[in-house]
C-alpha positions as CSV (number, residue, x, y, z in Angstrom):
1,M,-60.8,8.4,-27.2
2,K,-60.0,9.5,-30.8
3,Y,-61.5,11.2,-33.6
4,L,-62.6,10.5,-36.8
5,K,-63.1,14.2,-38.8
6,I,-64.7,13.3,-42.3
7,N,-65.9,16.6,-44.7
8,T,-68.8,16.5,-46.6
9,A,-70.7,18.4,-49.4
10,G,-73.8,19.5,-49.6
11,A,-75.9,16.0,-50.9
12,T,-74.2,13.9,-48.5
13,D,-76.7,11.2,-47.4
14,L,-75.6,12.6,-44.1
15,E,-78.0,9.6,-41.9
16,A,-76.7,7.1,-44.3
17,L,-73.1,7.4,-43.7
18,K,-73.0,7.2,-39.7
19,N,-74.3,3.4,-40.3
20,A,-71.6,2.5,-42.8
21,I,-69.3,3.9,-40.0
22,L,-71.5,2.4,-37.3
23,Q,-70.6,-1.0,-38.5
24,M,-67.3,-0.4,-38.5
25,K,-65.4,-2.7,-35.8
26,G,-64.2,-0.8,-33.1
27,V,-66.0,2.3,-33.9
28,D,-68.5,3.5,-30.7
29,S,-70.3,6.1,-31.8
30,V,-71.4,8.7,-34.3
31,E,-72.0,11.7,-34.4
32,I,-72.8,14.0,-36.5
33,I,-71.8,18.3,-36.0
34,D,-72.8,21.3,-38.1
35,E,-70.5,23.2,-37.8
36,E,-72.4,25.8,-40.3
37,N,-74.8,25.3,-37.9
38,P,-73.7,25.0,-34.5
39,E,-77.5,26.6,-32.7
40,S,-78.7,23.0,-34.3
41,E,-76.4,21.3,-31.5
42,L,-76.7,23.6,-29.1
43,K,-80.6,23.5,-29.6
44,K,-80.1,19.1,-29.2
45,A,-78.1,19.3,-26.2
46,F,-80.8,21.9,-24.4
47,A,-83.2,19.8,-25.5
48,K,-81.8,16.6,-23.7
49,T,-80.8,18.4,-20.5
50,K,-84.3,19.7,-20.2
51,E,-85.8,15.6,-20.6
52,Q,-83.4,14.9,-18.4
53,L,-84.8,17.3,-16.0
54,K,-88.2,16.0,-16.5
55,K,-87.0,12.3,-15.6
56,G,-84.9,13.4,-13.0
57,D,-82.4,12.1,-14.7
58,Y,-79.8,13.5,-11.9
59,E,-76.8,11.3,-12.8
60,T,-76.4,11.6,-16.2
61,L,-76.7,14.8,-17.0
62,V,-73.8,15.3,-14.2
63,N,-72.1,12.8,-16.7
64,D,-72.7,14.3,-19.3
65,I,-71.7,18.2,-18.2
66,F,-68.5,16.3,-16.7
67,E,-67.0,14.9,-19.9
68,I,-67.9,18.1,-22.0
69,I,-65.4,19.9,-19.1
70,T,-62.8,17.2,-18.8
71,K,-63.1,17.3,-23.1
72,N,-62.8,20.8,-23.7
73,N,-59.7,20.9,-21.0
74,S,-57.8,17.3,-22.7
75,K,-57.6,19.5,-26.2
76,K,-55.4,22.0,-24.9
């Protein structure tokens, strides 16, 4: 998997940019990460985890955790 990092100005319509990139051939997913506000990403992760636990979706939860661990280790 390869990553593309795009730095944007404050007035950029990120949803429009995300939708445009998703239209490109070979693009599977697009994730918007706000490096100036890392708490927002952490809050999203916790919210997703809580929903997975409520639904009993333990397999996806374990897979997500495993992906995070292996992704972080592969960057070293």
